[in-house]
Structure formats: C-alpha cells, structure tokens
TIVEX-946677 format. One line per 3 residues: their letters; for each residue y, x, z of C-alpha. Coordinates in nm, 3 decimals, decimal comma, always signed. Last residue first. Example, Ala and Ser with C-alpha at 12.3 -4.5 7.8 and 13.67 -1.06 7.14 Angstrom:
% residues 2
SA	-0,106/+1,367/+0,714  -0,450/+1,230/+0,780
% end
This chain:
% residues 673
KLN	+4,511/+15,477/+5,323  +4,199/+15,455/+5,124  +4,015/+15,151/+5,142
KLL	+3,967/+15,012/+4,771  +3,833/+15,377/+4,676  +3,751/+15,283/+4,310
SIS	+4,068/+15,479/+4,181  +3,964/+15,801/+4,303  +3,689/+15,750/+4,009
FPI	+3,918/+15,935/+3,779  +3,830/+16,276/+3,989  +4,185/+16,453/+4,155
TEV	+4,274/+16,779/+3,926  +4,393/+17,088/+4,052  +4,146/+17,139/+4,395
ATN	+4,232/+17,546/+4,487  +4,312/+17,365/+4,842  +4,622/+17,323/+5,029
TCH	+4,608/+16,953/+5,087  +4,213/+16,805/+5,099  +4,292/+16,516/+5,339
LEE	+4,119/+16,169/+5,247  +4,109/+15,893/+5,520  +3,997/+15,547/+5,438
IGV	+3,665/+15,638/+5,261  +3,400/+15,313/+5,271  +3,354/+15,322/+4,914
LLG	+3,227/+15,664/+4,816  +3,081/+15,631/+4,541  +3,461/+15,691/+4,369
LDE	+3,364/+16,038/+4,428  +3,205/+16,049/+4,159  +3,350/+16,331/+3,995
PLN	+3,267/+16,579/+4,298  +3,631/+16,745/+4,419  +3,648/+17,031/+4,284
KLK	+3,777/+17,387/+4,340  +3,760/+17,482/+4,688  +3,864/+17,868/+4,745
SCG	+4,130/+17,766/+4,958  +3,975/+17,486/+5,240  +4,279/+17,444/+5,395
SVR	+4,238/+17,062/+5,363  +3,901/+16,955/+5,330  +3,881/+16,665/+5,601
LTK	+3,666/+16,332/+5,533  +3,747/+16,034/+5,684  +3,565/+15,679/+5,612
LCK	+3,207/+15,769/+5,546  +2,913/+15,445/+5,636  +2,797/+15,507/+5,263
LRL	+2,728/+15,866/+5,288  +2,550/+15,892/+4,918  +2,830/+16,085/+4,800
ISS	+2,719/+16,379/+5,054  +2,463/+16,437/+4,769  +2,656/+16,533/+4,534
PLS	+2,686/+16,880/+4,782  +3,079/+17,005/+4,784  +3,204/+17,277/+4,675
ELH	+3,345/+17,657/+4,757  +3,341/+17,663/+5,124  +3,436/+18,036/+5,195
KCY	+3,785/+17,969/+5,395  +3,680/+17,636/+5,585  +4,006/+17,585/+5,628
SLN	+3,922/+17,204/+5,703  +3,588/+17,084/+5,672  +3,584/+16,757/+5,888
IAT	+3,341/+16,480/+5,815  +3,392/+16,165/+5,994  +3,201/+15,805/+5,988
VGS	+2,815/+15,981/+5,980  +2,556/+15,681/+5,958  +2,323/+15,809/+5,688
LKE	+2,386/+16,165/+5,784  +2,025/+16,194/+5,565  +2,257/+16,315/+5,331
VST	+2,338/+16,621/+5,413  +2,035/+16,724/+5,309  +2,200/+16,864/+5,060
PLE	+2,279/+17,170/+5,277  +2,676/+17,207/+5,297  +2,840/+17,460/+5,151
SLG	+3,011/+17,849/+5,202  +3,028/+17,744/+5,619  +3,216/+18,046/+5,794
TAE	+3,386/+17,781/+6,015  +3,721/+17,716/+6,021  +3,662/+17,302/+6,070
LYL	+3,304/+17,213/+6,102  +3,347/+16,906/+6,310  +3,051/+16,600/+6,205
ESL	+3,146/+16,279/+6,381  +2,892/+15,983/+6,376  +2,535/+16,137/+6,413
RNM	+2,312/+15,806/+6,480  +2,134/+15,810/+6,158  +1,984/+16,139/+6,210
KDE	+1,754/+16,078/+5,900  +1,463/+16,364/+5,839  +1,496/+16,735/+5,847
IEP	+1,832/+16,806/+5,837  +1,892/+17,175/+5,690  +2,123/+17,413/+5,917
FIK	+2,457/+17,464/+5,840  +2,503/+17,815/+5,745  +2,754/+18,073/+5,778
LKS	+2,883/+18,085/+6,124  +3,088/+18,396/+6,207  +3,431/+18,141/+6,222
CGS	+3,252/+17,931/+6,461  +3,645/+17,764/+6,533  +3,479/+17,441/+6,483
LIL	+3,098/+17,360/+6,567  +3,105/+17,031/+6,685  +2,824/+16,758/+6,660
VEL	+2,869/+16,389/+6,778  +2,616/+16,112/+6,768  +2,306/+16,297/+6,860
KEL	+2,021/+16,096/+6,883  +1,747/+16,176/+6,654  +1,780/+16,560/+6,663
LIS	+1,601/+16,683/+6,398  +1,723/+17,026/+6,305  +1,625/+17,334/+6,080
KPL	+1,706/+17,675/+6,036  +1,821/+17,725/+6,362  +2,141/+17,782/+6,413
SKL	+2,321/+18,128/+6,341  +2,615/+18,372/+6,352  +2,788/+18,266/+6,694
NKC	+3,078/+18,504/+6,764  +3,356/+18,267/+6,741  +3,197/+18,016/+6,998
NRL	+3,559/+17,819/+6,917  +3,375/+17,483/+6,992  +2,988/+17,482/+7,047
NLL	+2,927/+17,115/+7,129  +2,593/+16,912/+7,134  +2,670/+16,550/+7,230
VLS	+2,366/+16,351/+7,207  +2,034/+16,535/+7,282  +1,737/+16,291/+7,290
KLD	+1,516/+16,447/+7,112  +1,593/+16,814/+7,157  +1,400/+16,976/+6,872
GVS	+1,690/+17,184/+6,717  +1,755/+17,339/+7,058  +1,392/+17,482/+7,057
FNI	+1,540/+17,750/+6,814  +1,743/+17,930/+7,113  +2,158/+17,967/+6,982
EVL	+2,296/+18,323/+6,886  +2,565/+18,561/+6,958  +2,744/+18,372/+7,250
STC	+3,023/+18,644/+7,344  +3,314/+18,377/+7,306  +3,171/+18,089/+7,494
DEL	+3,471/+17,866/+7,375  +3,248/+17,529/+7,438  +2,885/+17,548/+7,518
ILR	+2,881/+17,222/+7,546  +2,517/+17,032/+7,583  +2,486/+16,680/+7,658
ELN	+2,186/+16,462/+7,655  +1,879/+16,685/+7,767  +1,572/+16,448/+7,818
PTR	+1,276/+16,704/+7,635  +1,431/+17,075/+7,923  +1,077/+17,242/+7,851
SFD	+1,172/+17,332/+7,497  +1,516/+17,454/+7,559  +1,477/+17,754/+7,591
PTR	+1,789/+17,965/+7,714  +2,089/+18,034/+7,610  +2,225/+18,355/+7,474
ILK	+2,525/+18,566/+7,550  +2,716/+18,396/+7,796  +3,037/+18,653/+7,937
HSH	+3,295/+18,392/+7,791  +3,214/+18,086/+8,015  +3,461/+17,909/+7,891
SLN	+3,208/+17,581/+7,833  +2,892/+17,631/+8,038  +2,837/+17,253/+8,016
IYK	+2,504/+17,142/+8,099  +2,382/+16,772/+8,140  +2,045/+16,544/+8,117
LKE	+1,823/+16,781/+8,324  +1,524/+16,559/+8,501  +1,265/+16,745/+8,290
LVK	+1,333/+17,103/+8,356  +1,002/+17,289/+8,333  +1,187/+17,638/+8,313
STN	+1,103/+17,908/+8,028  +1,178/+18,271/+8,168  +1,513/+18,405/+8,186
WLQ	+1,752/+18,243/+8,348  +2,113/+18,134/+8,278  +2,216/+18,428/+8,074
IIC	+2,546/+18,611/+8,135  +2,677/+18,358/+8,361  +3,041/+18,439/+8,480
SNK	+3,164/+18,109/+8,498  +3,431/+17,969/+8,389  +3,273/+17,608/+8,349
LKL	+2,933/+17,603/+8,530  +2,815/+17,219/+8,518  +2,425/+17,208/+8,583
AVL	+2,352/+16,842/+8,574  +2,023/+16,632/+8,695  +1,848/+16,907/+8,849
QEG	+1,531/+16,760/+9,020  +1,314/+17,065/+8,874  +1,573/+17,334/+8,970
QFS	+1,354/+17,630/+9,013  +1,574/+17,834/+9,175  +1,406/+18,174/+9,350
IPL	+1,562/+18,365/+9,061  +1,927/+18,293/+9,160  +2,122/+18,169/+8,851
SKS	+2,268/+18,448/+8,673  +2,571/+18,664/+8,616  +2,682/+18,508/+8,951
PYE	+3,009/+18,414/+9,038  +3,046/+18,059/+8,944  +3,400/+17,998/+8,812
HWD	+3,399/+17,608/+8,818  +3,029/+17,511/+8,997  +2,910/+17,151/+8,954
LWR	+2,549/+17,159/+9,063  +2,411/+16,776/+9,058  +2,021/+16,735/+9,141
LED	+1,966/+17,015/+9,423  +1,667/+16,923/+9,604  +1,556/+17,288/+9,448
SLF	+1,798/+17,462/+9,708  +1,974/+17,754/+9,600  +1,928/+18,096/+9,725
DPG	+2,059/+18,405/+9,710  +2,444/+18,246/+9,662  +2,710/+18,432/+9,430
QCV	+2,943/+18,665/+9,517  +3,356/+18,761/+9,467  +3,441/+18,372/+9,535
YIN	+3,746/+18,227/+9,362  +3,785/+17,854/+9,455  +4,004/+17,623/+9,227
RFK	+3,659/+17,372/+9,212  +3,330/+17,377/+9,372  +3,090/+17,116/+9,370
LFR	+2,740/+17,080/+9,538  +2,530/+16,750/+9,555  +2,130/+16,760/+9,653
LRT	+2,133/+17,005/+9,941  +1,817/+16,911/+10,156  +1,719/+17,285/+10,178
MQT	+2,054/+17,412/+10,295  +1,881/+17,686/+10,497  +1,926/+17,959/+10,230
FAK	+2,274/+17,833/+10,131  +2,489/+18,027/+10,328  +2,307/+18,386/+10,274
HSV	+2,540/+18,541/+10,009  +2,811/+18,461/+10,227  +3,111/+18,260/+10,090
NVE	+3,431/+18,373/+10,172  +3,717/+18,127/+9,951  +3,986/+18,293/+9,767
EES	+4,239/+18,022/+9,673  +4,258/+17,821/+9,333  +4,522/+17,553/+9,372
TLN	+4,474/+17,226/+9,443  +4,161/+17,263/+9,626  +3,797/+17,096/+9,550
LSI	+3,550/+17,117/+9,754  +3,261/+16,921/+9,796  +2,912/+16,986/+10,000
GKI	+2,654/+16,777/+10,026  +2,293/+16,706/+10,171  +2,342/+16,897/+10,449
KET	+2,071/+16,865/+10,736  +1,924/+17,203/+10,675  +2,279/+17,373/+10,801
CIS	+2,145/+17,378/+11,153  +1,904/+17,632/+11,088  +2,164/+17,892/+11,055
VIN	+2,080/+18,210/+10,846  +2,400/+18,507/+10,905  +2,664/+18,585/+10,726
REL	+2,839/+18,302/+10,812  +3,109/+18,214/+10,551  +2,959/+17,875/+10,445
VPS	+2,978/+17,684/+10,737  +3,345/+17,820/+10,864  +3,477/+17,743/+10,524
IDE	+3,351/+17,402/+10,497  +3,454/+17,238/+10,782  +3,866/+17,298/+10,739
HTW	+3,798/+17,269/+10,384  +3,732/+16,980/+10,402  +3,401/+16,721/+10,202
LRS	+3,104/+16,834/+10,411  +2,819/+16,589/+10,403  +2,497/+16,511/+10,638
YIR	+2,692/+16,715/+10,900  +2,443/+16,945/+11,085  +2,712/+17,281/+11,043
PDD	+3,024/+17,018/+11,062  +2,948/+16,980/+11,439  +3,079/+16,649/+11,549
SAE	+2,816/+16,510/+11,751  +2,595/+16,561/+11,380  +2,570/+16,130/+11,363
RRV	+2,964/+16,102/+11,511  +3,103/+16,339/+11,212  +2,912/+16,111/+10,890
IHW	+3,035/+15,799/+11,085  +3,387/+15,887/+11,094  +3,378/+16,000/+10,751
GME	+3,290/+15,667/+10,631  +3,548/+15,455/+10,903  +3,768/+15,646/+10,728
QIL	+3,703/+15,554/+10,413  +3,731/+15,182/+10,531  +4,099/+15,283/+10,666
RHM	+4,175/+15,433/+10,367  +4,087/+15,157/+10,181  +3,803/+15,286/+9,886
FIR	+3,905/+15,287/+9,557  +3,640/+15,346/+9,244  +3,829/+15,384/+8,875
GKS	+3,791/+15,166/+8,570  +4,154/+15,072/+8,588  +4,074/+14,935/+8,907
III	+3,751/+14,894/+9,114  +3,755/+14,814/+9,431  +3,511/+14,910/+9,720
LSK	+3,411/+14,759/+10,071  +3,519/+14,421/+9,983  +3,141/+14,311/+10,034
EML	+3,105/+14,186/+9,739  +3,232/+14,502/+9,603  +2,978/+14,728/+9,792
VKI	+2,683/+14,503/+9,700  +2,808/+14,594/+9,329  +2,847/+14,910/+9,378
GIT	+2,498/+14,899/+9,479  +2,356/+14,715/+9,214  +2,479/+14,957/+8,937
PRF	+2,425/+15,281/+9,169  +2,050/+15,291/+9,169  +2,010/+15,520/+9,459
NFS	+1,771/+15,760/+9,243  +1,998/+16,056/+9,351  +2,071/+16,177/+9,001
ELI	+2,181/+15,792/+8,897  +2,461/+15,866/+9,199  +2,597/+16,097/+9,000
RTV	+2,573/+15,890/+8,693  +2,760/+15,603/+8,880  +3,093/+15,800/+8,981
SDK	+3,086/+15,936/+8,649  +3,084/+15,575/+8,498  +3,285/+15,480/+8,797
KKG	+3,598/+15,718/+8,732  +3,707/+15,887/+9,091  +3,918/+15,765/+9,336
TFF	+3,713/+15,785/+9,600  +3,418/+16,002/+9,488  +3,323/+16,262/+9,750
CAI	+3,351/+16,131/+10,108  +3,339/+15,798/+10,128  +3,204/+15,752/+9,763
DLF	+2,921/+15,934/+9,905  +2,921/+15,754/+10,244  +2,913/+15,419/+10,098
IKQ	+2,596/+15,481/+9,851  +2,424/+15,640/+10,143  +2,475/+15,331/+10,316
EIS	+2,362/+15,101/+9,979  +2,033/+15,299/+10,002  +1,944/+15,245/+10,395
NLG	+2,055/+14,859/+10,312  +2,361/+14,732/+10,447  +2,459/+14,502/+10,737
TFS	+2,538/+14,835/+10,935  +2,818/+14,902/+10,709  +3,000/+14,563/+10,737
REL	+2,940/+14,603/+11,109  +3,156/+14,940/+11,127  +3,468/+14,698/+11,080
KKL	+3,492/+14,599/+11,406  +3,412/+14,998/+11,522  +3,716/+15,092/+11,294
IEN	+3,921/+14,834/+11,455  +3,921/+14,955/+11,822  +4,204/+14,761/+11,933
GPI	+4,068/+14,458/+12,066  +3,873/+14,589/+12,276  +3,469/+14,534/+12,156
TKL	+3,240/+14,291/+12,382  +3,383/+13,958/+12,188  +3,297/+14,099/+11,859
WEV	+2,909/+14,137/+11,956  +2,901/+13,772/+12,033  +3,092/+13,707/+11,751
EST	+2,795/+13,848/+11,537  +2,526/+13,653/+11,775  +2,655/+13,323/+11,615
WEV	+2,729/+13,395/+11,268  +2,323/+13,532/+11,261  +2,215/+13,211/+11,456
LDR	+2,455/+13,000/+11,205  +2,302/+13,133/+10,897  +2,426/+13,422/+10,690
GYL	+2,573/+13,331/+10,316  +2,885/+13,533/+10,386  +2,906/+13,686/+10,748
FSG	+2,966/+14,044/+10,551  +3,233/+13,972/+10,327  +3,419/+13,764/+10,602
LVK	+3,402/+14,079/+10,838  +3,531/+14,256/+10,532  +3,803/+14,029/+10,424
LAL	+3,957/+13,967/+10,737  +3,930/+14,290/+10,881  +4,151/+14,394/+10,553
PLG	+4,384/+14,121/+10,592  +4,442/+14,231/+10,971  +4,575/+13,887/+11,135
ATH	+4,463/+14,061/+11,519  +4,115/+14,093/+11,375  +3,947/+13,960/+11,726
KIV	+4,108/+13,620/+11,692  +4,000/+13,567/+11,352  +3,634/+13,562/+11,450
QAS	+3,650/+13,253/+11,696  +3,846/+13,056/+11,462  +3,551/+13,152/+11,213
LDD	+3,337/+13,067/+11,472  +3,466/+12,668/+11,564  +3,487/+12,619/+11,147
FEK	+3,111/+12,719/+11,111  +2,979/+12,482/+11,363  +3,217/+12,197/+11,169
TPH	+3,064/+12,278/+10,864  +3,183/+12,514/+10,582  +3,323/+12,376/+10,250
RKK	+3,156/+12,602/+9,985  +3,417/+12,774/+9,753  +3,351/+13,121/+9,846
FAH	+3,209/+13,062/+10,215  +3,249/+13,372/+10,398  +3,549/+13,588/+10,176
RKF	+3,769/+13,250/+10,088  +3,695/+13,098/+10,463  +3,889/+13,469/+10,608
LQL	+4,205/+13,462/+10,345  +4,275/+13,063/+10,490  +4,152/+13,145/+10,844
SEY	+4,403/+13,455/+10,835  +4,715/+13,253/+10,691  +4,695/+12,984/+10,965
ESL	+4,608/+13,227/+11,263  +4,934/+13,406/+11,086  +4,884/+13,715/+10,900
TRM	+5,025/+14,056/+11,044  +5,341/+14,135/+10,956  +5,506/+14,399/+10,667
RYI	+5,842/+14,566/+10,745  +6,074/+14,549/+10,429  +6,298/+14,869/+10,420
KEV	+6,627/+14,857/+10,204  +6,847/+15,164/+10,140  +6,540/+15,431/+10,134
RHK	+6,740/+15,722/+10,269  +6,491/+15,965/+10,254  +6,509/+16,009/+10,600
VLL	+6,559/+15,660/+10,705  +6,196/+15,605/+10,452  +5,992/+15,937/+10,613
HKD	+6,087/+15,782/+10,962  +5,936/+15,441/+10,912  +5,608/+15,611/+10,883
KTT	+5,310/+15,389/+10,756  +5,402/+15,402/+10,401  +5,443/+15,180/+10,057
IIV	+5,727/+15,342/+9,837  +5,927/+15,100/+9,576  +6,144/+15,245/+9,365
RSG	+6,381/+15,028/+9,121  +6,579/+15,122/+8,810  +6,915/+14,904/+8,666
PGF	+7,073/+15,213/+8,576  +6,852/+15,541/+8,464  +6,674/+15,721/+8,729
WDR	+6,665/+16,058/+8,828  +7,077/+15,959/+8,953  +6,894/+15,797/+9,273
EGA	+6,780/+16,148/+9,408  +6,429/+16,303/+9,434  +6,166/+16,042/+9,361
LAD	+5,815/+16,231/+9,272  +5,935/+16,568/+9,422  +6,125/+16,488/+9,716
LQD	+5,941/+16,145/+9,783  +5,625/+16,427/+9,794  +5,770/+16,658/+9,989
IRD	+5,857/+16,388/+10,322  +5,492/+16,336/+10,350  +5,292/+16,028/+10,435
VDD	+5,354/+15,811/+10,063  +5,090/+15,531/+10,091  +5,168/+15,418/+9,741
LVL	+5,509/+15,524/+9,521  +5,547/+15,265/+9,282  +5,801/+15,337/+9,005
LVK	+6,020/+15,082/+8,762  +6,275/+15,232/+8,571  +6,531/+15,199/+8,324
KCP	+6,597/+15,492/+8,106  +6,834/+15,709/+8,043  +6,835/+15,895/+8,376
LRQ	+6,466/+15,956/+8,352  +6,449/+16,284/+8,082  +6,598/+16,548/+8,229
KQM	+6,589/+16,503/+8,641  +6,246/+16,416/+8,590  +6,187/+16,751/+8,366
NAG	+6,367/+16,950/+8,661  +6,128/+16,765/+8,924  +5,825/+16,882/+8,691
EFS	+5,968/+17,239/+8,678  +5,981/+17,211/+9,086  +5,675/+17,082/+9,149
DSI	+5,479/+17,372/+8,948  +5,296/+17,459/+8,649  +5,400/+17,091/+8,448
RVD	+5,195/+16,981/+8,133  +5,219/+16,659/+7,971  +4,950/+16,613/+7,759
KIV	+5,039/+16,244/+7,646  +5,352/+16,045/+7,611  +5,414/+15,692/+7,679
LIE	+5,738/+15,842/+7,845  +5,694/+15,614/+8,183  +5,329/+15,695/+8,172
SLL	+5,347/+16,034/+8,099  +5,603/+16,124/+8,340  +5,443/+15,973/+8,629
IEQ	+5,106/+16,121/+8,540  +5,271/+16,448/+8,517  +5,427/+16,396/+8,831
LRE	+5,128/+16,344/+9,027  +4,942/+16,653/+8,872  +5,226/+16,872/+8,963
LGQ	+5,200/+16,683/+9,349  +4,909/+16,856/+9,403  +4,545/+16,768/+9,307
KAS	+4,351/+16,704/+9,646  +4,682/+16,687/+9,893  +4,866/+16,505/+9,647
REG	+4,618/+16,249/+9,591  +4,573/+16,204/+9,967  +4,972/+16,148/+10,022
VEH	+4,995/+15,946/+9,647  +4,733/+15,702/+9,716  +4,806/+15,460/+9,436
LFC	+5,103/+15,606/+9,189  +5,220/+15,263/+8,974  +5,460/+15,363/+8,688
AGE	+5,692/+15,179/+8,482  +5,940/+15,208/+8,172  +6,181/+15,026/+7,997
FQS	+6,150/+14,767/+8,247  +6,201/+14,362/+8,249  +5,801/+14,390/+8,164
RIN	+5,706/+14,587/+8,507  +5,839/+14,286/+8,682  +5,505/+14,046/+8,760
DYI	+5,259/+14,341/+8,770  +5,470/+14,583/+9,000  +5,530/+14,222/+9,245
VRA	+5,163/+14,187/+9,258  +5,064/+14,570/+9,344  +5,318/+14,668/+9,575
LTT	+5,177/+14,360/+9,782  +4,840/+14,470/+9,723  +4,982/+14,794/+9,837
KGL	+5,130/+14,683/+10,193  +4,788/+14,450/+10,262  +4,836/+14,494/+10,614
GSM	+4,481/+14,738/+10,598  +4,665/+15,014/+10,728  +5,000/+15,003/+10,966
GLI	+5,347/+14,858/+10,838  +5,656/+14,927/+10,578  +5,685/+14,864/+10,236
GLF	+6,025/+15,114/+10,116  +6,294/+14,977/+9,832  +6,465/+15,223/+9,664
RVE	+6,750/+15,075/+9,394  +6,958/+15,231/+9,130  +7,251/+15,021/+9,027
GSG	+7,285/+14,720/+8,767  +7,170/+14,455/+8,964  +6,948/+14,182/+8,826
VQL	+6,641/+14,274/+9,007  +6,772/+14,230/+9,328  +6,474/+14,463/+9,495
MKY	+6,546/+14,285/+9,847  +6,557/+13,915/+9,700  +6,233/+13,972/+9,525
VKQ	+6,098/+14,155/+9,862  +6,170/+13,819/+10,070  +6,020/+13,581/+9,777
MHS	+5,692/+13,825/+9,795  +5,638/+13,848/+10,195  +5,668/+13,514/+10,166
EMG	+5,397/+13,437/+9,876  +5,156/+13,706/+10,038  +4,964/+13,519/+10,323
VLN	+4,638/+13,424/+10,058  +4,787/+13,530/+9,781  +4,578/+13,838/+9,643
EAN	+4,293/+13,599/+9,697  +4,458/+13,364/+9,464  +4,462/+13,582/+9,179
SSQ	+4,472/+13,276/+8,931  +4,824/+13,204/+9,081  +4,974/+13,530/+9,035
RQG	+5,213/+13,417/+8,793  +5,298/+13,104/+9,060  +5,382/+13,329/+9,371
GLK	+5,664/+13,554/+9,203  +5,811/+13,214/+9,035  +6,040/+13,118/+9,336
AMI	+6,126/+13,459/+9,403  +6,177/+13,545/+9,026  +6,409/+13,247/+8,991
DEV	+6,616/+13,345/+9,327  +6,630/+13,678/+9,146  +6,777/+13,556/+8,810
IQE	+6,977/+13,297/+8,999  +7,163/+13,557/+9,216  +7,230/+13,761/+8,894
IVR	+7,402/+13,446/+8,712  +7,627/+13,394/+9,015  +7,702/+13,761/+9,017
AEH	+7,822/+13,754/+8,615  +8,030/+13,464/+8,704  +8,187/+13,574/+8,964
RFV	+8,272/+13,887/+8,782  +8,398/+13,659/+8,481  +8,553/+13,460/+8,625
VFF	+8,808/+13,793/+8,821  +8,750/+13,954/+8,490  +8,950/+13,623/+8,341
TEL	+9,224/+13,614/+8,646  +9,311/+13,927/+8,600  +9,347/+13,869/+8,222
NQK	+9,543/+13,569/+8,236  +9,769/+13,764/+8,509  +9,831/+14,024/+8,255
IAY	+9,888/+13,831/+7,937  +10,159/+13,603/+8,164  +10,287/+13,941/+8,286
HLK	+10,323/+14,064/+7,893  +10,465/+13,769/+7,820  +10,713/+13,703/+8,088
M	+10,834/+14,132/+8,019
% end
C-alpha cells in the first residue's frame, strides 16, 4: 500500500510539474512570437507603421502554442488597417499550420461569386488540391466538416459583413483540427458576438506620432522635409483622424508638390467637416489626369479583384494606356496589386461609386457606368427609347446564380457611347436590335440571338466573347474588323460556320471549343498572321480545315476531340513559334511531311487517334520536341527506326498501340524519363 501510495503521489507531482512546464513553454513561445512578429516584416516598413503594438497584442490573444481551436475577431471601421494587420500576422505564422487560407473581401466576393465559390477556394488552398467543385453552400459546409477536422488550420476571413458567411466558412469549432486558428476581420461587432468568437481585438486609430510617420513615408518617400513642410504635415494629420488609409492617400497625393500647393491643400482640408472622409479622399481623384480618372472609375465599378493582365487588356481596348495609368494609381495608394490581381480598398471604391452617381444626379439612366442589379434592371427593361441612356459607357452584371432578367430589344438603342458590356449568369429571352459601334469589349454569356444585330458594324470591337450563346452565324457578309483581337464562342452548340476572317488581320485568339454543330472553318483562318491561339477542342462535327496554313505567330493549336477531322493541313512555311499541338481523339490517319516546319514545337499529343497508322519520318527533324504521346493509337504498328534522332525527347507515351518492337535507337534518347 505504501509503495502504491508513493507511486501515486510521485505521478501526480510529475503531471502537475509537466502541465506547469508545458504552459510555461507555451507562454515563452507566445512571448517570442509577439516580439519577433514586428521584426519579421521589417523589410515592409509601410505595413509596420503603428502596427507593432497591434501585432503583439493579437499574438497574445491568439496563443498559437495552445491546442484548442480558437476564433479571433479584429474589429474596426474602414481604413484602420484590419486587413493589413491580419495579412502580416498570417504571413508570420502560417508556417506553423498544416493548411492555410486567406480569403480577401468575403462580404463583397460572396455577393458577386457566391459562398460556394469561396468554399471551393478555402478547401482548395488548405488541402492543396485543384478543381474543387461545390454545388451549394450546404455541400461545402459538409466537405469542410469531413476534410478539415484532422488538420491544424490557419484561416483568415477578411471583411465579413453577414452571419451566413461565417456559418458557411467557419460554422463550428469542430470543423477544424486541434490548434487551428480562425481570424475574422469585420466592422460589425454583433457578428462576432453572435458567432461566439472568444477574443475580439478592437483596432484603434493611429496616434499623432504614428500618423506623422506614416504620412511622411508617402508624402516624402526617403527625402527629409524642411521645417515649412513639417508644420504643414502636422496640420494635414489633424484632418485625417488617425485613419491610415487617409494618411496614405493624402500623402501620396502631396508627394512631389511644392509649398504653395501644400498650403492650398491644407486650407481646403480646413473647410471640410471632420466626419466627411470620402470628400477628403476625393482630392486624390481630382489630382489625376482625365485618362487616369477613367481608369480609376472603371476599376472601382467593374474590375476590383480581377486579374491585372485581363484588366490591362480591357483598358487597352479603350485606348487608356493602362500600364502607366495603373502604376500611377498604385503610387497614389488608390489601388494595390496582390497575387496578380487589382484590389481597391472598399472606402476608396465607395468614393468612386459616389463620384459616378453624383455626376448623374443619382439617376441611373444617365450614369456613365452601371454595375448593380438594382440600377441596371430598370434601365434595360424599359420598352421605350430613352435619350437619357446615351451617356452610359459601361455595363457589367455578374450574378452569383442564373436569373432571368427582362431586357427590352430596344434597351441599347440610344446607348451610342457604350464601350463595355458584360453579362454573366443572366437569362435573357430576346437579343438586342441595336449595339453601339463604340463597343470595344462585348462579353455576354448565353447571348440569346442567332446573330449579332444587322446594323452592328463593330469597327471598334477588340473582344467578342459569347460563350454558351445561341449564335448560328455571327454575320453573313465580310466585315472590316481591324481592331478585333479576341473571339470566344466556346460551347455555342448552334454555331454552324465561321465568318470570313480575311478582314480581321489582328485576331490573336480564336476559341470555338465544344461548338458541336460547327461543320467548317472559313479558309481565311489559315492566313491569320497574328493568331496566337486556335482552340477547336471537341468540335465533333468539324470535317475540314483550310488545305494549307501559314500562321506565323501561332503558339498553341488544339484540335482534340475533332473526331470527324481526317486531314491535317499542309504547312506552307516555317511556323517556329508553335510549341503545343493537341490532336488527340481526332480522325487523322497521318500527319503531313510538312510537320517538320513546326521547328519550335515541344509537345505533340496524338493519343487515341484510332485511324493513325504511321508517323512521318520528317517528325524526326523536330529537335525541340520534348513530349510525344501516341497512346491508344490502336492501328499504329511502328515507331520511326531512327527515333534516336529526337534528342530532346523527355516523355514518350505509346501504350495501347499495335507497336510490338521498340526501335533500337531509343537507347540514344539520353533525356528520356
């Protein structure tokens, strides 16, 4: 008994000491994280002005070393730096977790894209898998419950504004594995309380000293101001109420200006009430030139969160010189670029919306830009010609799920200045009688008419994107479309033939994927000197291509799934830029000997060409070829005897063919994997 009692006492003492030491170690980890947090991002000084104390307090509240699941809310008004704080902390600690995801602008993106899309991104990033598909938010929640409880996860939900967003993305603690942390930024304390968030950190405005430091970083960059500018700087920060966003924007606006301009700006700020922050920020807009203002308003209304490269192409179609314009907006702290996408702070975006609405006296019919369902529907459903709509230059309606929208066939009749039109997820029963000849970018999914309006000349058109449309033929006669660069009619199942391309010399991308009724391609496609991509995937009834092609700039040619296509065109002259040739599951029985003129091709896919009997010997002259696929070519009996001449080959796939012996020369392929 004494021995048993002594063992019991020692064990209890051991576990008490063990628990105590574990907590001490945990506390040490938290203290180190709090102290190192500011140092890790020292290279990004802009993010750290006024952030050090915030970071240290949030680290202590997070208790990263503890094993329970913990939710933390970061609360505060727009422009305080909630997202910046969450991002710096996320970057610092993400390596301590098995999976991590930072979801930007949850409120706005859920309204535009749907909660299902955000759930797909969350699962894809945390589980590191591609092509997650979720049909509804309940399915997404169940997937999270099933897949994430075994993982230690770091999740940031930025700018949440509705409780259903939290319910769908972080419904319960047991959705996540032990040690997981969920950080939520929001302006609404009630959301955090209702969702039972354990810890809430309230962001404060910057102190006078911090405000001055942040302002100087943007107003003077690395230069040291004179005393006169010091005095004026002190006056400016009095009118920003310690709001980091206002300090950045006003500082960027004043950078490089002289003393007279500074003095004038300070006097102007004095006339604005302290609570009218949008009016103070608007000075940064009026300081832009006319083109930069148009770029700013287009981004605010249509393009925030979009890929920079895509936005640049669209703005280029308007002749806006976006490379310089986007750089100026970044320098003025009006936009940021993150992971290749353009973002605009919600407060600045609202300023842009306010400018558009104010210019039109809050009448949507005379807005220069329309971007909300509530404003667009009344304008488009009127069955009368309205002179007022002539001022509309851009319309974008992208619903989260398909919805019928009543669009009058006369709706666009007076929109003679319309340059941008984009419809996604809207069902319209009739097409327009008129489209503006000023249109540069037409992107209308499920376009309802059999053809474009007869009166539409399209001389300014740069992009024509009518995926899933009812188009049978775009137009009957040859049109002069010298500015047209992009055509995408993919999944337009009624399309029978393509138009004459002889007068579209600058076409770069032609995508007709899954146009299952397409029988022929106009011969003029073979002479498109600027064409970079030609995609005819799964055009199952396509029987012929031009007899010969000379596409000097073509980089990718996709004919996969064109099962009735039996003859590949002759290649007239060198097409050095073609790097990828996809011919799988076509009806080809052979390749022309002129294939050797594709001297830059790196990949050829001929898989499941059931009629292919042989490869031309000229294919051996393709010294850049790295991948050759002929698997599933059941009639292919032999590979070229001199296969070893393809010295660049790294991958050769020839399973499920009639090939019985591999050429001896294959031993010369030193790069074969």
